[in-house]
Structures are given as structure tokens and as C-alpha cells.
DSSP file (Angstrom, degrees, kcal/mol; ACC not computed):
  #  RESIDUE AA STRUCTURE BP1 BP2  ACC     N-H-->O    O-->H-N    N-H-->O    O-->H-N    TCO  KAPPA ALPHA  PHI   PSI    X-CA   Y-CA   Z-CA
    1    1 A M     >        0   0    0      0, 0.0     4,-2.3     0, 0.0     5,-0.2   0.000 360.0 360.0 360.0 -39.6  126.0   99.6  122.6
    2    2 A K  H  >  +     0   0    0      1,-0.2     4,-2.6     2,-0.2     5,-0.2   0.901 360.0  51.6 -62.2 -40.2  122.7   99.1  120.8
    3    3 A N  H  > S+     0   0    0      1,-0.2     4,-2.5     2,-0.2    -1,-0.2   0.884 109.2  50.2 -63.8 -38.4  121.2  102.0  122.6
    4    4 A I  H  > S+     0   0    0      2,-0.2     4,-2.8     1,-0.2    -1,-0.2   0.915 110.9  48.8 -65.5 -42.9  124.1  104.2  121.6
    5    5 A C  H  X S+     0   0    0     -4,-2.3     4,-2.5     2,-0.2    -2,-0.2   0.908 112.2  48.5 -63.1 -42.3  123.7  103.2  118.0
    6    6 A L  H  X S+     0   0    0     -4,-2.6     4,-2.6     2,-0.2     5,-0.2   0.926 112.9  48.1 -63.7 -44.1  120.0  103.8  118.0
    7    7 A F  H  X S+     0   0    0     -4,-2.5     4,-2.9     2,-0.2    -2,-0.2   0.927 113.1  47.3 -61.7 -46.0  120.6  107.2  119.7
    8    8 A I  H  X S+     0   0    0     -4,-2.8     4,-2.8     2,-0.2     5,-0.2   0.902 111.9  51.3 -62.8 -41.2  123.3  108.2  117.1
    9    9 A S  H  X S+     0   0    0     -4,-2.5     4,-2.5     2,-0.2    -2,-0.2   0.940 113.8  42.7 -61.4 -48.4  121.0  107.0  114.3
   10   10 A I  H  X S+     0   0    0     -4,-2.6     4,-2.2     2,-0.2    -2,-0.2   0.897 114.2  51.9 -66.2 -39.8  118.1  109.1  115.5
   11   11 A F  H  X S+     0   0    0     -4,-2.9     4,-0.9    -5,-0.2    -2,-0.2   0.925 111.9  46.3 -61.4 -45.0  120.4  112.1  116.2
   12   12 A F  H >X S+     0   0    0     -4,-2.8     4,-1.0     1,-0.2     3,-0.8   0.912 110.5  53.5 -63.6 -42.9  121.9  111.9  112.7
   13   13 A I  H >< S+     0   0    0     -4,-2.5     3,-0.9     1,-0.2     4,-0.4   0.908 103.5  56.6 -57.8 -43.1  118.4  111.6  111.2
   14   14 A S  H 3< S+     0   0    0     -4,-2.2    -1,-0.2     1,-0.3     3,-0.2   0.758 113.3  40.1 -65.3 -23.9  117.2  114.7  112.9
   15   15 A F  H << S+     0   0    0     -4,-0.9    -1,-0.3    -3,-0.8    -2,-0.2   0.519 103.5  69.4 -98.5  -6.4  120.0  116.8  111.4
   16   16 A S  S << S+     0   0    0     -4,-1.0    -2,-0.2    -3,-0.9    -1,-0.1   0.466  79.4  76.9 -93.8  -0.2  119.9  115.2  107.9
   17   17 A F    >   +     0   0    0     -4,-0.4     3,-1.1    -3,-0.2     4,-0.5   0.905  58.7 162.9 -79.6 -41.6  116.6  116.6  106.7
   18   18 A G  T 3> S-     0   0    0      1,-0.3     4,-1.2    -4,-0.2     3,-0.5  -0.336  72.7  -7.6  59.6-135.8  117.5  120.2  105.9
   19   19 A Q  H 3> S+     0   0    0      1,-0.2     4,-1.8     2,-0.2    -1,-0.3   0.848 134.2  59.7 -63.4 -37.1  114.9  121.9  103.7
   20   20 A H  H <> S+     0   0    0     -3,-1.1     4,-2.5     1,-0.2    -1,-0.2   0.869 101.2  56.2 -62.1 -34.7  112.9  118.7  103.1
   21   21 A H  H  > S+     0   0    0     -4,-0.5     4,-3.0    -3,-0.5    -1,-0.2   0.901 104.5  52.4 -62.1 -41.5  112.4  118.5  106.8
   22   22 A K  H  X S+     0   0    0     -4,-1.2     4,-2.1     2,-0.2    -1,-0.2   0.898 109.6  49.4 -62.3 -40.2  110.8  122.0  106.8
   23   23 A N  H  X S+     0   0    0     -4,-1.8     4,-2.4     2,-0.2    -2,-0.2   0.930 113.4  45.8 -64.2 -45.9  108.5  120.9  104.1
   24   24 A L  H  X S+     0   0    0     -4,-2.5     4,-3.0     1,-0.2    -2,-0.2   0.907 111.3  52.8 -63.1 -41.9  107.5  117.8  105.9
   25   25 A D  H  X S+     0   0    0     -4,-3.0     4,-2.7     1,-0.2    -1,-0.2   0.897 109.7  48.8 -61.4 -40.4  107.1  119.7  109.2
   26   26 A S  H  X S+     0   0    0     -4,-2.1     4,-2.1     2,-0.2    -2,-0.2   0.921 112.3  47.8 -65.0 -45.1  104.8  122.2  107.4
   27   27 A L  H  X S+     0   0    0     -4,-2.4     4,-2.1     2,-0.2    -2,-0.2   0.915 113.4  49.3 -59.9 -43.6  102.7  119.3  105.9
   28   28 A W  H  X S+     0   0    0     -4,-3.0     4,-2.8     2,-0.2     5,-0.2   0.940 110.1  49.0 -62.1 -49.7  102.5  117.6  109.3
   29   29 A K  H  X S+     0   0    0     -4,-2.7     4,-1.2     1,-0.2    -1,-0.2   0.883 111.2  50.5 -60.7 -38.9  101.4  120.8  111.1
   30   30 A T  H  < S+     0   0    0     -4,-2.1     4,-0.4    -5,-0.2    -1,-0.2   0.914 112.7  47.1 -64.3 -42.5   98.7  121.5  108.6
   31   31 A L  H >< S+     0   0    0     -4,-2.1     3,-1.4     1,-0.2    -2,-0.2   0.940 110.6  49.3 -65.7 -48.6   97.4  117.9  108.9
   32   32 A V  H 3< S+     0   0    0     -4,-2.8    57,-2.8     1,-0.3    58,-0.3   0.713 108.9  53.9 -70.3 -19.0   97.3  117.7  112.7
   33   33 A K  T 3< S+     0   0    0     -4,-1.2    -1,-0.3    -5,-0.2    -2,-0.2   0.550  89.7 102.9 -87.2  -8.3   95.5  121.1  113.0
   34   34 A S  S <  S-     0   0    0     -3,-1.4     2,-1.5    -4,-0.4    55,-0.2  -0.475  77.1-127.2 -78.0 144.5   92.8  119.8  110.6
   35   35 A D        +     0   0    0     -2,-0.2     2,-0.3    55,-0.1    55,-0.2  -0.650  59.0 143.9 -88.6  80.1   89.4  118.7  111.9
   36   36 A L        -     0   0    0     -2,-1.5    55,-1.6    -5,-0.2     2,-0.4  -0.769  42.4-136.3-120.0 162.9   89.4  115.4  110.2
   37   37 A C  B     -ab  56  91A   0     18,-2.4    20,-2.6    -2,-0.3    21,-0.3  -0.958   8.2-154.2-122.4 137.8   88.2  111.9  111.1
   38   38 A L    >   -     0   0    0     53,-2.8     3,-3.2    -2,-0.4    54,-0.2   0.604  26.6-153.1 -81.0 -12.6   90.0  108.6  110.6
   39   39 A T  T 3   -     0   0    0     52,-0.4    53,-0.1     1,-0.3    17,-0.0   0.716  65.1 -62.0  46.7  29.1   86.6  106.8  110.5
   40   40 A G  T >  S+     0   0    0      1,-0.1     3,-0.6     6,-0.0    -1,-0.3   0.449 116.8 111.6  81.9  -1.5   88.2  103.6  111.7
   41   41 A F  T <   +     0   0    0     -3,-3.2    -2,-0.1     1,-0.2     5,-0.1   0.102  36.4 105.0 -95.6  23.4   90.4  103.4  108.7
   42   42 A Q  T 3  S+     0   0    0      2,-0.1     2,-0.4    67,-0.0    -1,-0.2   0.731  74.3  69.1 -69.8 -19.7   93.7  104.1  110.6
   43   43 A Y  S X  S-     0   0    0     -3,-0.6     3,-0.7    72,-0.1     2,-0.1  -0.817  84.7-130.7-101.1 139.7   94.4  100.4  110.2
   44   44 A V  T 3  S+     0   0    0     -2,-0.4    71,-0.1     1,-0.2     3,-0.1  -0.475  85.3  50.7 -84.1 158.7   95.2   98.9  106.8
   45   45 A G  T 3  S+     0   0    0      1,-0.5    -1,-0.2    -2,-0.1     2,-0.2   0.295  81.6 117.3  95.3  -8.8   93.4   95.8  105.6
   46   46 A K  S <  S-     0   0    0     -3,-0.7    -1,-0.5     1,-0.1     3,-0.1  -0.522  80.2 -86.5 -82.7 158.7   90.0   97.2  106.3
   47   47 A E        -     0   0    0     -2,-0.2    -1,-0.1     1,-0.1     2,-0.1  -0.362  51.5-101.9 -63.0 145.4   87.6   97.8  103.4
   48   48 A K        -     0   0    0      1,-0.1     2,-0.2    -3,-0.1    -1,-0.1  -0.406  39.8-108.5 -67.5 144.6   88.1  101.2  101.7
   49   49 A T        -     0   0    0      1,-0.1    -1,-0.1     2,-0.1   -10,-0.0  -0.472  17.0-158.8 -73.4 144.1   85.5  103.8  102.6
   50   50 A T        +     0   0    0     -2,-0.2     2,-0.4     2,-0.0    -1,-0.1   0.417  62.8 109.9 -98.7  -1.4   83.0  104.8  100.0
   51   51 A I        -     0   0    0      1,-0.1    -2,-0.1     2,-0.0     8,-0.0  -0.621  50.9-168.1 -74.3 128.5   82.4  108.1  101.9
   52   52 A T        +     0   0    0     -2,-0.4    -1,-0.1     3,-0.0    -2,-0.0   0.307  37.7 131.1-104.1   9.0   83.8  110.8   99.7
   53   53 A S    >   -     0   0    0      1,-0.1     3,-1.6     2,-0.1     6,-0.3  -0.364  59.7-135.2 -64.1 137.4   83.8  113.7  102.1
   54   54 A P  T 3  S+     0   0    0      0, 0.0    -1,-0.1     0, 0.0     7,-0.0   0.627 102.1  72.4 -68.7 -10.9   87.0  115.7  102.4
   55   55 A E  T 3  S+     0   0    0    -19,-0.1   -18,-2.4     4,-0.1     2,-0.6   0.640  78.0  88.6 -76.4 -12.9   86.6  115.6  106.2
   56   56 A I  B X> S-a   37   0A   0     -3,-1.6     3,-1.8   -20,-0.2     4,-0.6  -0.773  83.0-137.5 -84.7 123.4   87.5  111.9  106.0
   57   57 A I  G >4 S+     0   0    0    -20,-2.6     3,-1.3    -2,-0.6     6,-0.3   0.825  97.8  58.2 -56.6 -39.9   91.3  111.8  106.3
   58   58 A L  G 34 S+     0   0    0    -21,-0.3    -1,-0.3     1,-0.3   -20,-0.1   0.743 110.3  45.4 -65.7 -21.0   91.9  109.2  103.6
   59   59 A N  G <4 S+     0   0    0     -3,-1.8    -1,-0.3    -6,-0.3     2,-0.2   0.519  92.7 107.0 -93.4  -8.0   90.2  111.4  101.1
   60   60 A N    <X  -     0   0    0     -3,-1.3     4,-2.2    -4,-0.6     3,-0.2  -0.512  67.7-139.6 -85.2 139.2   91.9  114.6  102.2
   61   61 A T  H  > S+     0   0    0     -2,-0.2     4,-2.7     1,-0.2     5,-0.2   0.842 103.1  59.4 -61.2 -35.9   94.7  116.3  100.1
   62   62 A K  H  > S+     0   0    0      2,-0.2     4,-1.6     1,-0.2    -1,-0.2   0.917 108.9  44.3 -60.5 -43.4   96.7  117.0  103.2
   63   63 A W  H  > S+     0   0    0     -6,-0.3     4,-2.5    -3,-0.2     5,-0.2   0.937 113.4  50.0 -64.1 -49.0   96.9  113.3  104.0
   64   64 A K  H  X S+     0   0    0     -4,-2.2     4,-1.0     1,-0.2    -2,-0.2   0.869 108.9  52.3 -61.8 -38.8   97.7  112.3  100.5
   65   65 A N  H  < S+     0   0    0     -4,-2.7    -1,-0.2     1,-0.2    -2,-0.2   0.889 111.7  47.0 -63.9 -39.4  100.5  114.9  100.3
   66   66 A L  H >< S+     0   0    0     -4,-1.6     3,-1.4    -5,-0.2    -2,-0.2   0.942 112.7  45.8 -69.9 -47.5  102.1  113.6  103.4
   67   67 A I  H 3< S+     0   0    0     -4,-2.5    -1,-0.2     1,-0.3    -2,-0.2   0.629 102.4  67.2 -75.1  -9.9  102.0  109.9  102.6
   68   68 A S  T 3< S+     0   0    0     -4,-1.0    -1,-0.3    -5,-0.2    -2,-0.2   0.432  76.7 110.9 -88.2   2.5  103.3  110.5   99.0
   69   69 A Q  S <  S-     0   0    0     -3,-1.4    -3,-0.0     1,-0.2    -4,-0.0  -0.320  88.1 -76.0 -71.0 158.0  106.7  111.6  100.3
   70   70 A P     >  -     0   0    0      0, 0.0     4,-2.7     0, 0.0     5,-0.3  -0.307  44.9-123.7 -56.5 135.2  109.7  109.3   99.7
   71   71 A K  H  > S+     0   0    0      1,-0.2     4,-2.6     2,-0.2     5,-0.3   0.879 105.9  48.8 -52.3 -49.0  109.7  106.4  102.1
   72   72 A P  H  > S+     0   0    0      0, 0.0     4,-2.0     0, 0.0    -1,-0.2   0.928 115.7  44.1 -61.1 -41.8  113.1  106.9  103.7
   73   73 A T  H  > S+     0   0    0     -3,-0.2     4,-2.1     2,-0.2    -2,-0.2   0.948 117.8  41.9 -67.8 -49.9  112.5  110.6  104.4
   74   74 A I  H  X S+     0   0    0     -4,-2.7     4,-2.7     2,-0.2     5,-0.2   0.866 112.6  55.4 -68.9 -35.4  108.9  110.3  105.7
   75   75 A T  H  X S+     0   0    0     -4,-2.6     4,-2.3    -5,-0.3    -1,-0.2   0.952 111.2  42.7 -62.0 -49.6  109.7  107.2  107.7
   76   76 A H  H  X S+     0   0    0     -4,-2.0     4,-1.5    -5,-0.3    -1,-0.2   0.891 114.0  52.5 -65.1 -38.6  112.6  108.9  109.6
   77   77 A F  H  < S+     0   0    0     -4,-2.1     4,-0.5    -5,-0.2    -2,-0.2   0.938 111.7  45.7 -59.7 -47.6  110.5  112.0  110.0
   78   78 A L  H >< S+     0   0    0     -4,-2.7     3,-1.4     1,-0.2     4,-0.3   0.871 106.7  57.9 -68.0 -37.2  107.6  110.1  111.5
   79   79 A I  H >< S+     0   0    0     -4,-2.3     3,-1.6     1,-0.3    -1,-0.2   0.863  99.6  59.8 -60.4 -34.8  109.8  108.0  113.8
   80   80 A L  G >< S+     0   0    0     -4,-1.5     3,-0.5     1,-0.3    -1,-0.3   0.705  99.2  59.0 -65.6 -18.0  111.0  111.3  115.3
   81   81 A K  G X  S+     0   0    0     -3,-1.4     3,-1.9    -4,-0.5    -1,-0.3   0.513  75.9  97.3 -85.3  -6.2  107.4  112.0  116.3
   82   82 A F  G <  S+     0   0    0     -3,-1.6    -1,-0.2    -4,-0.3    -2,-0.1   0.656  86.1  44.8 -63.9 -15.9  107.1  108.8  118.4
   83   83 A T  G <  S+     0   0    0     -3,-0.5     2,-0.8    -4,-0.2    -1,-0.3   0.445  87.5 103.9-102.6  -1.3  107.8  110.7  121.6
   84   84 A D    <   +     0   0    0     -3,-1.9    17,-2.3     1,-0.1    18,-0.2  -0.722  41.1 174.5 -88.1 107.9  105.4  113.6  120.8
   85   85 A T        +     0   0    0     -2,-0.8    -1,-0.1    15,-0.2     2,-0.1   0.268  30.8 129.4 -99.7  10.7  102.3  113.1  122.9
   86   86 A L        -     0   0    0     13,-0.1    14,-2.5     1,-0.1     2,-0.2  -0.399  62.3-113.8 -64.6 142.5  100.5  116.4  122.0
   87   87 A K  E     - C   0  99A   0     12,-0.2    12,-0.3    13,-0.1     2,-0.2  -0.501  27.2-149.8 -77.8 146.4   96.9  115.8  120.9
   88   88 A T  E     -     0   0A   0     10,-3.3   -55,-0.2     2,-0.3   -56,-0.1  -0.443  27.2-111.8 -99.9 179.3   95.9  116.6  117.3
   89   89 A N  E    S+     0   0A   0    -57,-2.8     2,-0.2    -2,-0.2   -56,-0.1   0.481  90.0  99.3 -88.2  -4.3   92.5  117.7  116.0
   90   90 A L  E     -     0   0A   0    -58,-0.3     8,-2.7   -55,-0.2     2,-0.3  -0.556  58.0-163.0 -82.4 144.9   92.1  114.4  114.3
   91   91 A H  E     -bC  37  97A   0    -55,-1.6   -53,-2.8     6,-0.3     2,-0.5  -0.938  16.6-132.2-130.9 156.7   90.0  111.7  115.9
   92   92 A T        -     0   0    0      4,-2.4     3,-0.4    -2,-0.3   -55,-0.0  -0.867  44.3 -92.6-101.0 134.7   89.5  108.0  115.6
   93   93 A C  S    S+     0   0    0     -2,-0.5     3,-0.1     1,-0.3   -56,-0.0  -0.770 103.4   3.0 -88.6 133.5   86.0  106.7  115.4
   94   94 A P  S    S+     0   0    0      0, 0.0    -1,-0.3     0, 0.0    39,-0.0  -0.888 129.1  45.4-100.7  22.1   84.5  105.9  117.8
   95   95 A F  S    S-     0   0    0     -3,-0.4     2,-0.2     1,-0.2    38,-0.0   0.588  88.7 -33.7-101.4-117.4   87.1  106.8  120.4
   96   96 A F        -     0   0    0      1,-0.1    -4,-2.4    37,-0.1    -1,-0.2  -0.486  57.9 -83.2-113.9 169.9   89.5  109.7  121.0
   97   97 A K  E     -C   91   0A   0     -6,-0.3    -6,-0.3    -2,-0.2    -1,-0.1  -0.423  54.9-113.3 -64.9 147.4   91.5  112.4  119.4
   98   98 A T  E     -     0   0A   0     -8,-2.7   -10,-3.3    -2,-0.1     2,-0.3  -0.415  18.5-132.1 -81.9 159.9   94.9  111.1  118.2
   99   99 A R  E  >  -C   87   0A   0    -12,-0.3     4,-2.7    -2,-0.1   -12,-0.2  -0.707  29.4-108.2 -99.8 160.9   98.3  112.1  119.6
  100  100 A N  H  > S+     0   0    0    -14,-2.5     4,-2.2    -2,-0.3   -15,-0.2   0.912 119.2  49.3 -56.1 -44.9  101.1  113.1  117.3
  101  101 A N  H  > S+     0   0    0    -17,-2.3     4,-1.4     1,-0.2    -1,-0.2   0.899 112.3  47.6 -65.2 -39.4  103.0  109.9  118.0
  102  102 A E  H  > S+     0   0    0    -18,-0.2     4,-2.0     1,-0.2     3,-0.2   0.915 110.7  51.1 -66.5 -44.4  100.0  107.7  117.4
  103  103 A L  H  X S+     0   0    0     -4,-2.7     4,-2.5     1,-0.2    -2,-0.2   0.875 104.0  59.3 -61.9 -36.9   99.2  109.5  114.2
  104  104 A A  H  X S+     0   0    0     -4,-2.2     4,-2.1    -5,-0.2    -1,-0.2   0.898 106.4  47.9 -58.3 -40.3  102.8  109.0  113.0
  105  105 A V  H  X S+     0   0    0     -4,-1.4     4,-2.4    -3,-0.2    -1,-0.2   0.912 109.7  52.2 -67.1 -42.3  102.2  105.2  113.4
  106  106 A Y  H  X S+     0   0    0     -4,-2.0     4,-1.5     2,-0.2    -2,-0.2   0.887 109.4  49.7 -62.2 -38.3   98.9  105.4  111.5
  107  107 A V  H  X S+     0   0    0     -4,-2.5     4,-2.1     1,-0.2     3,-0.3   0.940 110.2  50.3 -65.1 -45.9  100.6  107.2  108.6
  108  108 A L  H  X S+     0   0    0     -4,-2.1     4,-2.6     1,-0.2     6,-0.3   0.888 105.4  58.1 -58.4 -39.0  103.4  104.6  108.6
  109  109 A Q  H  X>S+     0   0    0     -4,-2.4     4,-1.4     1,-0.2     5,-1.2   0.896 109.7  43.3 -58.7 -40.4  100.7  101.9  108.4
  110  110 A H  H  <5S+     0   0    0     -4,-1.5    -1,-0.2    -3,-0.3    -2,-0.2   0.821 112.2  52.8 -77.2 -30.8   99.3  103.3  105.3
  111  111 A I  H  <5S+     0   0    0     -4,-2.1    -2,-0.2     1,-0.2    -1,-0.2   0.923 123.4  27.9 -67.1 -43.5  102.7  103.9  103.7
  112  112 A Y  H  <5S-     0   0    0     -4,-2.6    -2,-0.2     2,-0.2    -1,-0.2   0.539 100.5-125.2 -98.5  -8.9  103.8  100.3  104.2
  113  113 A G  T  <5S+     0   0    0     -4,-1.4     2,-0.4    -5,-0.3    -3,-0.2   0.854  75.3 110.9  67.3  33.1  100.4   98.6  104.2
  114  114 A K      < -     0   0    0     -5,-1.2    -2,-0.2    -6,-0.3    -1,-0.2  -0.998  61.7-134.4-143.9 134.8  101.2   97.0  107.5
  115  115 A N    >   -     0   0    0     -2,-0.4     3,-2.0   -71,-0.1     4,-0.4  -0.552  26.0-117.2 -86.4 153.7   99.6   97.6  111.0
  116  116 A W  G >  S+     0   0    0      1,-0.3     3,-1.2    -2,-0.2     6,-0.2   0.850 115.5  56.4 -58.7 -34.8  101.8   98.0  114.1
  117  117 A Y  G 3  S+     0   0    0      1,-0.2     9,-0.4     8,-0.1    -1,-0.3   0.466  92.1  72.1 -80.2   0.9  100.3   94.8  115.6
  118  118 A D  G <  S+     0   0    0     -3,-2.0    -1,-0.2     7,-0.1    -2,-0.2   0.609  74.5  99.5 -85.4 -13.8  101.3   92.8  112.5
  119  119 A F  S X  S-     0   0    0     -3,-1.2     3,-2.3    -4,-0.4     4,-0.4  -0.515  86.6-120.8 -70.7 141.9  105.0   93.0  113.7
  120  120 A K  G >  S+     0   0    0      1,-0.3     3,-0.8     2,-0.2     4,-0.2   0.813 111.4  59.5 -55.3 -32.4  106.0   89.8  115.4
  121  121 A E  G 3  S+     0   0    0      1,-0.2    -1,-0.3     2,-0.1     3,-0.1   0.679 115.2  34.0 -71.0 -16.4  106.9   91.7  118.6
  122  122 A F  G X  S+     0   0    0     -3,-2.3     3,-2.0    -6,-0.2     4,-0.4   0.181  78.5 116.1-124.4  15.7  103.3   93.0  118.9
  123  123 A K  G X>  +     0   0    0     -3,-0.8     3,-1.5    -4,-0.4     4,-0.6   0.778  64.3  73.5 -57.3 -29.2  101.3   90.0  117.5
  124  124 A K  G 34 S+     0   0    0      1,-0.3    -1,-0.3    -4,-0.2     3,-0.1   0.732  95.5  52.5 -61.4 -19.7   99.6   89.5  120.9
  125  125 A F  G X4 S+     0   0    0     -3,-2.0     3,-0.8     1,-0.1    -1,-0.3   0.663  87.5  83.3 -87.0 -17.1   97.5   92.6  120.2
  126  126 A K  T <4 S+     0   0    0     -3,-1.5    -2,-0.1    -4,-0.4    -1,-0.1   0.899 107.8  18.3 -58.6 -47.6   96.2   91.6  116.8
  127  127 A N  T 3< S+     0   0    0     -4,-0.6    -1,-0.3    -3,-0.1    -2,-0.1   0.164  91.3 136.5-111.0  17.3   93.3   89.4  118.0
  128  128 A R    <   -     0   0    0     -3,-0.8     2,-0.2     1,-0.1    -3,-0.1  -0.399  59.9-109.3 -66.2 139.9   93.0   90.8  121.5
  129  129 A D        -     0   0    0     -2,-0.1     2,-0.6     1,-0.1    -1,-0.1  -0.473  21.6-130.7 -72.6 138.4   89.5   91.5  122.6
  130  130 A I        +     0   0    0     -2,-0.2     6,-0.2     1,-0.1     3,-0.1  -0.799  26.8 177.1 -86.7 124.1   88.4   95.0  123.0
  131  131 A T        -     0   0    0      4,-1.6     2,-0.3    -2,-0.6     5,-0.1   0.503  58.4 -37.0-109.1  -5.6   86.7   95.4  126.4
  132  132 A G  B >  S-D  135   0B   0      3,-0.9     3,-1.6     1,-0.1    -1,-0.3  -0.965  77.5 -62.8 167.5-178.4   85.9   99.1  126.4
  133  133 A S  T 3  S+     0   0    0     -2,-0.3     3,-0.3     1,-0.3     6,-0.2   0.734 131.3  47.5 -65.9 -21.9   87.1  102.6  125.4
  134  134 A D  T 3  S+     0   0    0      1,-0.2    -1,-0.3     4,-0.1     2,-0.2   0.374 111.4  52.7 -98.3   4.0   90.2  102.2  127.7
  135  135 A D  B <  S+D  132   0B   0     -3,-1.6    -4,-1.6     4,-0.0    -3,-0.9  -0.615  86.8  98.2-138.1  75.1   91.1   98.7  126.5
  136  136 A Q  S >> S-     0   0    0     -3,-0.3     4,-2.3    -6,-0.2     3,-0.8  -0.933  86.7 -81.8-154.5 168.6   91.3   99.0  122.7
  137  137 A P  H 3> S+     0   0    0      0, 0.0     4,-2.5     0, 0.0     5,-0.2   0.785 122.0  55.9 -53.6 -36.0   93.9   99.4  120.0
  138  138 A Q  H 3> S+     0   0    0      1,-0.2     4,-2.1     2,-0.2     5,-0.1   0.932 113.0  41.6 -62.9 -43.7   94.3  103.1  120.3
  139  139 A I  H <> S+     0   0    0     -3,-0.8     4,-2.5     2,-0.2    -1,-0.2   0.887 112.5  54.4 -70.3 -39.5   95.1  102.9  124.0
  140  140 A W  H  X S+     0   0    0     -4,-2.3     4,-2.0     1,-0.2    -2,-0.2   0.927 110.8  46.4 -60.1 -43.8   97.3   99.9  123.5
  141  141 A L  H  X S+     0   0    0     -4,-2.5     4,-2.6    -5,-0.2     5,-0.2   0.917 110.4  52.4 -65.2 -43.1   99.4  101.8  120.9
  142  142 A Q  H  X S+     0   0    0     -4,-2.1     4,-1.6     1,-0.2    -1,-0.2   0.902 109.8  49.8 -58.8 -40.6   99.5  104.9  123.2
  143  143 A N  H  X S+     0   0    0     -4,-2.5     4,-0.9     2,-0.2    -1,-0.2   0.890 110.2  50.0 -66.1 -39.3  100.9  102.7  126.0
  144  144 A I  H >< S+     0   0    0     -4,-2.0     3,-0.7     1,-0.2     7,-0.3   0.928 111.7  48.1 -62.9 -45.1  103.5  101.1  123.7
  145  145 A L  H 3< S+     0   0    0     -4,-2.6    -1,-0.2     1,-0.2    -2,-0.2   0.787 109.0  54.3 -67.9 -27.3  104.6  104.6  122.6
  146  146 A A  H 3< S+     0   0    0     -4,-1.6     2,-0.7    -5,-0.2    -1,-0.2   0.683  94.2  79.8 -78.6 -18.5  104.8  105.8  126.2
  147  147 A N  S <X S-     0   0    0     -4,-0.9     4,-3.1    -3,-0.7     5,-0.2  -0.823  73.2-150.3 -95.5 116.7  107.1  102.9  127.2
  148  148 A K  H  > S+     0   0    0     -2,-0.7     4,-2.0     1,-0.2    -1,-0.2   0.879  94.1  44.8 -55.7 -45.7  110.7  103.6  126.2
  149  149 A S  H  > S+     0   0    0      2,-0.2     4,-1.6     1,-0.2    -1,-0.2   0.898 116.5  45.5 -70.6 -38.8  111.7  100.0  125.7
  150  150 A K  H  > S+     0   0    0      2,-0.2     4,-2.2     1,-0.2    -2,-0.2   0.875 110.7  54.6 -70.1 -35.9  108.6   99.1  123.7
  151  151 A R  H  X S+     0   0    0     -4,-3.1     4,-2.6    -7,-0.3    -2,-0.2   0.900 106.0  52.4 -62.3 -40.7  108.9  102.3  121.7
  152  152 A K  H  X S+     0   0    0     -4,-2.0     4,-2.6    -5,-0.2    -1,-0.2   0.891 108.2  51.0 -61.7 -39.6  112.4  101.3  120.7
  153  153 A I  H  X S+     0   0    0     -4,-1.6     4,-2.0     2,-0.2    -1,-0.2   0.910 110.4  49.2 -64.2 -41.6  111.1   97.9  119.6
  154  154 A L  H  X S+     0   0    0     -4,-2.2     4,-2.2     2,-0.2    -2,-0.2   0.900 110.3  51.0 -64.9 -40.9  108.5   99.6  117.5
  155  155 A I  H  X S+     0   0    0     -4,-2.6     4,-2.5     1,-0.2     5,-0.2   0.944 110.5  48.7 -60.3 -48.5  111.1  102.0  115.9
  156  156 A K  H  X S+     0   0    0     -4,-2.6     4,-2.2     1,-0.2    -1,-0.2   0.871 109.0  54.4 -60.2 -36.6  113.3   99.0  115.0
  157  157 A S  H  X S+     0   0    0     -4,-2.0     4,-1.9     2,-0.2    -1,-0.2   0.922 110.2  45.0 -64.5 -44.6  110.3   97.3  113.5
  158  158 A W  H  X S+     0   0    0     -4,-2.2     4,-2.3     2,-0.2    -2,-0.2   0.870 112.2  51.6 -68.5 -36.0  109.5  100.2  111.2
  159  159 A L  H  X S+     0   0    0     -4,-2.5     4,-2.3     2,-0.2    -1,-0.2   0.876 108.9  51.6 -66.8 -35.8  113.2  100.6  110.3
  160  160 A R  H  X S+     0   0    0     -4,-2.2     4,-2.5    -5,-0.2    -2,-0.2   0.896 109.3  50.3 -63.1 -40.7  113.2   96.9  109.4
  161  161 A E  H  X S+     0   0    0     -4,-1.9     4,-2.3     2,-0.2    -2,-0.2   0.889 109.2  51.2 -66.5 -39.3  110.2   97.5  107.2
  162  162 A L  H  X S+     0   0    0     -4,-2.3     4,-1.9     2,-0.2    -2,-0.2   0.927 111.3  48.0 -61.2 -45.5  111.9  100.4  105.5
  163  163 A K  H  X S+     0   0    0     -4,-2.3     4,-1.0     1,-0.2    -2,-0.2   0.919 111.6  49.8 -62.3 -43.7  114.9   98.2  104.8
  164  164 A R  H  X S+     0   0    0     -4,-2.5     4,-0.5     1,-0.2     3,-0.5   0.901 111.1  49.2 -62.4 -41.4  112.8   95.4  103.4
  165  165 A S  H  < S+     0   0    0     -4,-2.3     3,-0.5     1,-0.2    -1,-0.2   0.816 108.1  53.4 -70.9 -29.4  110.8   97.8  101.1
  166  166 A S  H  < S+     0   0    0     -4,-1.9    -1,-0.2     1,-0.2    -2,-0.2   0.696 105.3  55.7 -77.8 -17.1  114.0   99.3   99.8
  167  167 A E  H  <        0   0    0     -4,-1.0    -1,-0.2    -3,-0.5    -2,-0.2   0.594 360.0 360.0 -86.7 -12.0  115.3   95.8   98.9
  168  168 A E     <        0   0    0     -4,-0.5    -1,-0.2    -3,-0.5    -2,-0.1   0.480 360.0 360.0 -78.4 360.0  112.2   95.0   96.8
């Protein structure tokens, strides 16, 4: 029953955007085609960069336009990207280009000021040792997003965060 409710919720969300969805989709497409760098600042709680180059995503107008959208609208839009594994032109330093689903999580992290591994269901990743380029947070997140049951848990976590922020 829970799976049916989640499916219906996501199905309803996908039809409820209308014109605003087209605007978000346009902003998203512009961002993912950009040759920008996350410079390691995809996670919140890190010191702010003093680099002012527009090639750094946090300084870029495309990024700022996307994260400034209303929380409910942008949250649901980004959750719909969680199954999209196409690579973007954006890259994480020092590792790989991001995928759409992964970038959606990074955007949510900056909107809510919370990292995916800060959710209780994913705490085991927070202080996990990085052992190489194939065993680090970007790959861990990609694996979570590729796993249907773990992806559902991540979706529920972000929806919980949206609900909590709307109650404040």
C-alpha cells in the first residue's frame, strides 16, 4: 500500500507542475549543459569558497536561479530526477562528472542546508573512510540512487525535510 501511495504521489506531482515545470525544466537543462565545477562544495557545512569565478557552480547565476525556486515546487521537481542517470557537464572535484540524479540531490542539499548522509537512514556514510575514487561519497550516492528501495528511502527523507521546513 505504501508503494502505491508513493507512486500515486509521484505521478500526481509530475502532472501538477504545468507552466512552472517548463520553467524549471529550462533552468535545469541550462545548468546541466554548463561546464561548471562543484569544487567540492556539493556538500553543505563546508567552508564557503572565496573563489569568485563564474565557472564555480555556487557563484553561477544558473545555479542561483534554480535554488531560489519555491521549496515545494523545486523539491518535487528534483525528486523526479532521482531516476535520471544521464551525465551532466558538471563535475565534482576531484572525481567525476555528475549524473542528473546525483546533481538533484546536491541541489536539495543546498536548498535545505542538509546533506543526504545526515538523514538517519544514511548516517553510516557520514564518517565512512574514503578508500579511492570508486569508494567515496559520489559513488555511494550513485549506488543509493541506483537501488530502488534505497532511492525510495531517500525520497521519503527529502519529503520529510520539506514537511519540516514548511512547519517552521
